[in-house]
SELUMBA-250001 format. One line per 4 residues: their letters; for each residue x, y, z of C-alpha. Coordinates in Angstrom, 3 decimals. Example, Ala and Ser with C-alpha at 12.3 -4.5 7.8 and 13.67 -1.06 7.14 Angstrom:
AS	12.300 -4.500 7.800; 13.670 -1.060 7.140
This chain:
MNKY	0.000 0.000 0.000; 1.285 3.417 -0.944; 1.988 6.202 1.529; 1.262 9.771 0.521
FYCK	2.960 13.056 1.400; 1.855 16.509 0.278; 3.230 19.802 -0.936; 2.021 22.735 -3.004
RWSR	4.387 21.947 -5.897; 7.277 19.691 -6.835; 10.339 21.480 -8.229; 11.302 19.586 -11.360
ARKR	14.634 21.396 -11.592; 15.621 21.005 -7.935; 13.970 17.585 -7.563; 12.353 18.426 -4.265
PLEI	9.036 19.522 -2.785; 8.171 23.186 -2.412; 6.036 24.218 0.545; 5.131 21.028 2.405
ISKE	1.461 20.992 3.432; -0.494 18.856 5.875; -2.754 15.983 4.901; -5.722 18.053 6.075
EAQN	-4.775 21.021 3.877; -4.236 18.736 0.880; -7.610 17.083 1.512; -9.350 20.469 1.679
IHNE	-7.791 21.511 -1.643; -8.613 18.140 -3.211; -12.240 18.338 -2.089; -12.528 21.859 -3.500
IKRY	-11.119 20.731 -6.875; -13.378 17.663 -6.876; -16.374 19.900 -6.155; -15.538 22.000 -9.256
VALI	-14.968 18.901 -11.393; -18.324 17.402 -10.351; -20.093 20.456 -11.809; -18.659 20.065 -15.312
NSPE	-21.384 19.696 -17.933; -20.031 21.667 -20.891; -16.839 23.048 -22.471; -17.757 26.456 -20.977
DIKK	-17.644 24.903 -17.503; -14.129 23.618 -18.207; -13.065 27.138 -19.204; -14.401 28.413 -15.869
LLEK	-12.130 25.938 -14.096; -9.123 27.752 -15.539; -10.065 30.728 -13.360; -9.644 28.624 -10.227
SEEY	-6.144 28.443 -8.822; -6.439 25.455 -6.510; -3.509 23.040 -6.687; -1.515 20.570 -4.648
TVMV	0.978 17.773 -5.197; 1.101 14.205 -3.923; 4.476 12.536 -3.359; 4.179 8.746 -3.428
NSPK	5.964 6.720 -0.711; 8.536 9.378 0.239; 8.785 13.169 0.397; 12.521 13.067 -0.389
EPEA	12.737 10.254 -2.958; 9.210 9.720 -4.271; 8.461 6.969 -6.769; 5.854 9.184 -8.394
IIHF	4.406 12.676 -8.207; 0.765 13.577 -8.859; 0.037 17.262 -9.386; -3.604 18.322 -9.220
VSNS	-4.738 21.644 -10.630; -8.309 22.815 -11.024; -8.638 21.532 -14.624; -6.037 18.755 -14.866
ASVL	-3.819 16.220 -13.179; -0.329 15.151 -14.150; 1.584 12.089 -13.019; 5.373 11.800 -13.080
FLDH	7.041 8.438 -12.494; 10.586 9.046 -11.295; 13.648 6.835 -11.581; 16.237 6.208 -8.833
KLRE	17.905 9.577 -9.622; 14.570 11.436 -9.380; 14.530 11.984 -13.147; 11.178 12.047 -14.936
HIEY	10.948 8.697 -16.664; 7.244 8.573 -17.562; 4.816 11.495 -17.588; 1.041 11.359 -18.036
SFQV	-1.186 14.411 -18.415; -4.929 14.172 -17.791; -7.479 16.858 -18.626; -10.893 17.310 -17.048
VENN	-13.397 16.525 -19.812; -16.737 16.125 -18.088; -18.428 15.508 -14.781; -15.843 13.693 -12.614
KLFL	-13.911 12.413 -15.650; -10.277 12.823 -16.652; -8.895 12.047 -20.096; -5.295 10.982 -20.693
SKGV	-4.234 13.539 -23.307; -0.448 13.128 -23.235; 2.117 10.477 -22.406; 5.878 11.020 -22.483
QRYY	8.681 8.544 -21.875; 12.230 9.823 -21.428; 15.527 7.974 -21.601; 18.729 9.424 -20.172
QGDS	22.392 9.298 -21.036; 23.929 7.147 -18.305; 23.567 8.690 -14.842; 23.308 12.234 -16.192
DKVS	20.143 14.313 -16.394; 20.684 14.699 -20.133; 17.778 13.247 -22.124; 19.064 10.971 -24.873
KAEM	15.672 9.992 -26.315; 12.016 10.920 -25.763; 8.740 9.524 -27.034; 5.579 11.625 -26.859
FLFK	2.015 10.479 -27.482; -0.781 13.072 -27.823; -4.336 11.738 -27.633; -7.651 13.340 -28.545
EDGS	-11.060 12.124 -27.489; -12.002 11.391 -31.119; -9.243 8.733 -31.188; -6.632 10.823 -32.999
LFIS	-3.097 9.994 -31.940; 0.055 11.971 -32.714; 3.389 10.286 -31.982; 6.742 12.039 -31.839
KTTY	9.984 10.175 -31.210; 13.081 12.299 -30.779; 16.668 11.130 -30.394; 19.019 13.793 -29.033
IPSR	22.297 11.865 -28.869; 24.499 11.675 -30.918; 22.466 14.127 -33.025; 18.899 15.339 -33.007
KRQE	16.524 13.241 -35.112; 12.744 13.375 -34.987; 10.169 10.967 -36.330; 6.451 11.713 -36.347
ATNV	3.391 9.628 -37.059; -0.368 9.794 -36.687; -2.955 7.127 -36.131; -6.503 6.590 -34.961
IDVL	-7.008 4.362 -31.923; -9.635 3.351 -29.389; -9.195 5.754 -26.462; -11.727 4.144 -24.113
RNYE	-8.891 3.219 -21.714; -7.739 6.865 -21.626; -10.629 7.842 -19.354; -10.227 7.820 -15.609
NFPS	-12.624 8.833 -12.857; -11.474 11.833 -10.878; -10.158 10.132 -7.742; -11.299 10.611 -4.194
FEEY	-8.649 11.826 -1.791; -5.857 9.245 -1.319; -7.468 6.880 -3.854; -4.933 7.515 -6.594
EGLL	-4.375 3.936 -7.811; -6.094 4.607 -11.151; -3.773 7.516 -11.914; -0.741 5.535 -10.746
QKER	-1.053 2.856 -13.432; 2.351 2.932 -15.077; 1.488 0.670 -18.001; -1.253 2.178 -20.136
C-alpha cells in the first residue's frame, strides 16, 4: 500500500518539494477541486475551471525520494514516475473533460544518457477524445533526429474517474 505526502508543488529542476502541506490542507484543496470537477457539464464549464487556482501535489511513498508525483490543478492532473535519480521517466497528463472524468491527453517517456540528467531519447504520445493519436519520437544523442506519425485508436482506456482523496491507484497505473 502506498503512503502519501503533500506539498504545493514539486520542483522539477531542484527535484524536491516546495512548501510542504499537511494531509488536512491537501484534503481540503482536493475536495474543493473535486467539487468543481463534479459540476462540469459543458466546455464552458471547463473554461471556468481555468479561473480557479487550486492546486496541490502528492508525493508517493517518500517526500525526499518519491516513486511518483501527482500534481492536481483545477482543470487537470499530471503524473510523473521518477527513476532512482529522481529523473522524470514517464509522464502522463490528464485533462478534465466532463463531470468527474479525466482524459489521458499526453504520455511522455524519457531515456537518459547514463547517470546524467541529459535526455538521450524521448517519445511523446498526444491523444484526442475522437481517437486521434500523434506520436513524436526524438533522439538527441548523438544528433537530433525526430520521427512523427499519426494514427486513430480506441481511447476508451484513456478515461479515468477523478479520484477521491488518497485513492490515486487509477492515476498511478504505469502501463497504459
